[in-house]
MARKENU-662672 format. One record per residue (C-alpha): x, y, z; residue in one letter. Coordinates in steps of 0.1 Angstrom, whole numbers, padded with zeros to 4 digits, always signed. Layout:
<sites>
XYZA...
</sites>
This chain:
<sites>
+0027+0054-0069X+0014+0030-0044X-0020+0047-0044X-0020+0049-0080X-0014+0010-0085X-0040+0003-0058X-0065+0022-0078X-0057+0008-0111X-0062-0027-0096X-0097-0018-0086X-0112-0009-0122X-0106-0022-0158X-0104+0015-0170X-0098+0050-0152X-0104+0081-0171X-0072+0102-0166X-0090+0133-0153X-0108+0113-0127X-0076+0093-0117X-0057+0125-0112X-0085+0142-0091X-0086+0110-0068X-0051+0111-0062X-0049+0151-0059X-0022+0153-0086X-0016+0171-0119X-0021+0154-0152X+0016+0156-0157X+0024+0140-0125X+0000+0112-0132X+0019+0105-0165X+0050+0106-0147X+0040+0080-0120X+0027+0058-0146X+0059+0058-0164X+0075+0048-0133X+0051+0018-0130X+0060+0008-0164X+0096+0009-0156X+0088-0014-0126X+0073-0039-0150X+0037-0032-0146X+0019-0032-0178X+0000+0000-0178X-0021+0007-0212X-0030+0047-0220X-0055+0059-0244X-0055+0096-0256X-0082+0120-0265X-0109+0136-0246X-0118+0103-0230X-0082+0092-0224X-0073+0072-0196X-0054+0042-0178X-0060+0005-0177X-0037-0023-0160X-0035-0051-0182X-0052-0082-0170X-0035-0118-0171X+0000-0103-0174X+0029-0113-0150X+0029-0101-0115X+0060-0079-0110X+0079-0074-0089X+0071-0107-0072X+0074-0127-0104X+0055-0157-0095X+0053-0189-0114X+0020-0205-0120X+0020-0227-0091X+0029-0200-0066X+0002-0179-0079X-0025-0205-0076X-0011-0213-0040X-0014-0177-0030X-0049-0173-0042X-0062-0205-0026X-0044-0196+0009X-0060-0160+0008X-0094-0176+0000X-0089-0199+0030X-0079-0169+0053X-0109-0151+0041X-0131-0179+0051X-0119-0175+0088X-0090-0201+0089X-0068-0172+0102X-0087-0152+0127X-0085-0115+0123X-0072-0116+0088X-0107-0121+0068X-0109-0087+0054X-0073-0080+0046X-0074-0113+0027X-0103-0103+0008X-0086-0072-0004X-0055-0089-0014X-0074-0117-0031X-0093-0092-0051X-0059-0079-0064X-0044-0115-0071X-0074-0127-0089X-0076-0096-0112X-0042-0101-0124X-0045-0138-0130X-0046-0151-0167X-0080-0172-0174X-0061-0204-0172X-0049-0201-0137X-0085-0187-0127X-0098-0221-0141X-0074-0242-0120X-0086-0222-0088X-0121-0227-0096X-0114-0265-0100X-0097-0268-0067X-0126-0250-0052X-0151-0275-0066X-0134-0307-0055X-0121-0295-0021X-0137-0290+0013X-0126-0262+0036X-0110-0270+0069X-0121-0239+0089X-0132-0253+0123X-0168-0244+0128X-0179-0250+0092X-0198-0222+0075X-0209-0217+0039X-0182-0221+0011X-0170-0190-0002X-0171-0183-0040X-0139-0164-0048X-0154-0146-0078X-0185-0134-0059X-0162-0121-0030X-0137-0105-0050X-0161-0089-0072X-0180-0074-0043X-0149-0062-0027X-0137-0046-0062X-0171-0028-0061X-0169-0014-0027X-0135-0002-0032X-0140+0014-0067X-0175+0028-0057X-0192+0013-0086X-0228+0002-0086X-0235-0035-0087X-0263-0061-0098X-0268-0095-0086X-0293-0120-0078X-0303-0125-0041X-0323-0153-0026X-0335-0141+0011X-0343-0166+0039X-0378-0167+0030X-0389-0158-0005X-0379-0161-0040X-0346-0149-0058X-0348-0116-0071X-0325-0089-0090X-0310-0065-0069X-0294-0030-0077X-0270-0015-0050X-0243+0009-0042X-0221-0015-0023X-0206+0002+0009X-0186-0026+0028X-0180-0063+0032X-0183-0075+0068X-0171-0110+0082X-0195-0120+0111X-0208-0152+0126X-0187-0174+0101X-0202-0159+0071X-0197-0129+0049X-0220-0099+0045X-0225-0072+0018X-0236-0038+0034X-0248-0018+0007X-0275+0012-0004X-0305-0006-0021X-0314+0016-0050X-0349+0001-0055X-0358+0002-0020X-0341+0035-0011X-0326+0022+0021X-0296+0004+0036X-0296-0035+0033X-0272-0064+0042X-0267-0094+0020X-0253-0127+0027X-0226-0136+0002X-0234-0171+0001X-0272-0162-0011X-0259-0138-0036X-0252-0150-0073X-0240-0135-0105X-0226-0102-0094X-0220-0078-0121X-0204-0044-0119X-0225-0018-0140X-0196+0007-0147X-0217+0033-0130X-0198+0052-0103X-0215+0068-0073X-0207+0090-0043X-0205+0070-0009X-0234+0078+0014X-0228+0079+0050X-0237+0048+0067X-0257+0053+0100X-0235+0052+0130X-0204+0050+0107X-0194+0016+0120X-0202-0013+0095X-0197-0044+0121X-0219-0025+0147X-0246-0015+0120X-0247-0051+0110X-0250-0064+0145X-0277-0040+0154X-0296-0051+0123X-0291-0087+0128X-0307-0084+0164X-0341-0076+0147X-0338-0109+0128X-0354-0137+0148X-0325-0164+0154X-0333-0195+0173X-0311-0186+0203X-0297-0154+0221X-0267-0166+0240X-0255-0147+0272X-0224-0161+0292X-0203-0143+0318X-0166-0156+0314X-0140-0150+0342X-0110-0139+0319X-0101-0109+0302X-0118-0093+0268X-0087-0095+0247X-0086-0133+0252X-0122-0136+0243X-0120-0113+0214X-0087-0129+0201X-0108-0162+0196X-0143-0152+0187X-0134-0122+0165X-0166-0106+0150X-0185-0140+0160X-0198-0126+0191X-0202-0093+0213X-0179-0091+0242X-0186-0064+0271X-0161-0059+0299X-0179-0060+0334X-0171-0038+0363X-0168-0065+0389X-0144-0083+0367X-0145-0109+0337X-0167-0100+0308X-0202-0111+0291X-0201-0129+0258X-0233-0125+0235X-0241-0144+0206X-0271-0144+0183X-0271-0179+0164X-0290-0207+0152X-0267-0236+0166X-0255-0240+0200X-0224-0261+0190X-0204-0231+0185X-0207-0214+0220X-0201-0248+0236X-0170-0252+0217X-0158-0217+0225X-0164-0221+0261X-0144-0254+0262X-0115-0238+0243X-0112-0206+0266X-0106-0229+0296X-0120-0203+0321X-0147-0204+0347X-0182-0192+0332X-0217-0189+0340X-0243-0194+0315X-0272-0167+0317X-0291-0178+0286X-0307-0197+0270X-0317-0228+0291X-0307-0251+0263X-0272-0240+0264X-0271-0250+0299X-0282-0285+0290X-0259-0288+0262X-0229-0278+0280X-0237-0303+0308X-0242-0331+0282X-0207-0321+0265X-0192-0322+0299X-0206-0357+0309X-0196-0370+0274X-0162-0358+0279X-0157-0371+0314X-0169-0406+0305X-0143-0405+0275X-0114-0395+0300X-0122-0424+0325X
</sites>
C-alpha cells in the first residue's frame, strides 16, 4: 500500500494495467489496496473501461496527518529550505518529500508559498542560487515517474533553447542542484543546472530508463564538471578523519583518505571564500597544495582575524 501511495503521488493518472505491473500484483489485489487507501482517507479516483486507471485527487486534505493550512505551508517552506542545503545530508530526501507535499496542496496554499519565496531571502550559509519549488518538484516527479520533460535552458555561454529529455536523477552539488538526463535531441547524457532551467513541462510520455555510465550520478556529475573550466582547482591536505570533512562539506567537495594519515580535500570552484570558511570551521591542521591564490586568501583571513582578536 505504501508503494501504491508513492506511485499515485508521482503521476496525475495511472492506467490500471501499468500500475498493477509496476507493483507486480493482480488487478484484483490493486483494487483491494485502493479501497484500503480510501478507508484511510486518501481520495483516489477510478475510471472504468479499457483505458481505466487511478488518480489521486490534488488539493484534497492530507490524511492521516490532517494538517491545517498553516502547518502545511510551514512544512513546505521548511522542506524547501532543507533542499537548499540548510540541513546537510538531507537535500535529496527533502526534494522527494517536497514533491509529494506540493502535489497535494490546493492552489490557494501554493500561492502563499510562492509569495513567501518572492519576499524572503534564504539564510543558507555560503549562499547559492534561490531554488524555485515548482521547478525542483516538477523535475523530481518526472525523474521518479520516468516521464519525459521539456524545458527552456540557458547555458553559461549561449542563448536559451528548448530541451527535450528523459530525466534520470537530481543531484545537489556545490550549493547547486543539477538535473542529469538523456538529451533526446543530442542523443547523449547531459547535466542541467536547475537555476538556469525554466518552464519545466511533463509531456506525459513514459520511457524505459537508460543506464547511466558508471551507475553513480554524483560521480558522473563530478567527472563531467572536471571538464568544465572553473576558475580554481583547490587541493588541501587536512589532518583529520574523512567522516569529519564529509559530514561538513557533503557533496560540495571530494575527500580522499591518505595512507600516511589525514585526507585530501578537492574542490572545483569559482570562489575561494567557501574553502577558506571550510578550513576555518574544521579547526584542524592543514596544508594548501593549490592554488597559490588560496594560500594568499587564507593568510589574509588569518591576519584579519588576529587583528580583530587583539
